[in-house]
Every structure is written in structure tokens, then in C-alpha cells.
Steps between C-alpha positions, in 0.01 A plus 500: 500500500779739588685431179175560300460845657874572457473420124216736469708772674777449257283596198524876451188526286279378791379783722536484880122525516449192276753292710323600812164394353656164404629463853172574660326243275773242581462572870128456483519156325811343661523320832525766779790308659694515174459882472596552861815277451602705189443836687700357796787415254484846334507677842788270623715598202406866473846600590602397149292785362696749711831326430439527116348847506836676435529320168162612370663747254680214321225249538374294206194289460565236771594753771224732410257205539628446861458872574136491376427176678608627837346836447162352425504234774653679795 
């Protein structure tokens, strides 16, 4: 599930609003425990967002996907 959302975040032509809508639908239809586990994992590793933030100006598609993922889920 986290990889699916990350892959959406990597796509520059998808708006943040569209990705948030997809995440809301996914949350509504998936097992609540799975969603909670995913959110726990993201919160546990949120330090990665701050660790990688200084590299934002040279970021490419993969790193931008990580930035968007954390920004939307935290």
C-alpha cells in the first residue's frame, strides 16, 4: 500500500489533490489495521523527510516522490 501511494507521488502530472482523494478512497476500503500500520511506519520514519530536506533543490523524481509522500501523510 505504501509503495502504491509512493508511486503516485512520483508522478509529477498527478496533483496533490488527486493523490489525497485516492488515499481517502484507499483508506475507506482497506482494512483499518493495515492503514494504521502504514501510518505508524510513516510516522516512525518521518526523520527521513527532515534528513533529506536539504537535498530538495537537487532532487529528482524518486526523491520528490518521498517528499510528497511524507508531506501528504504526516
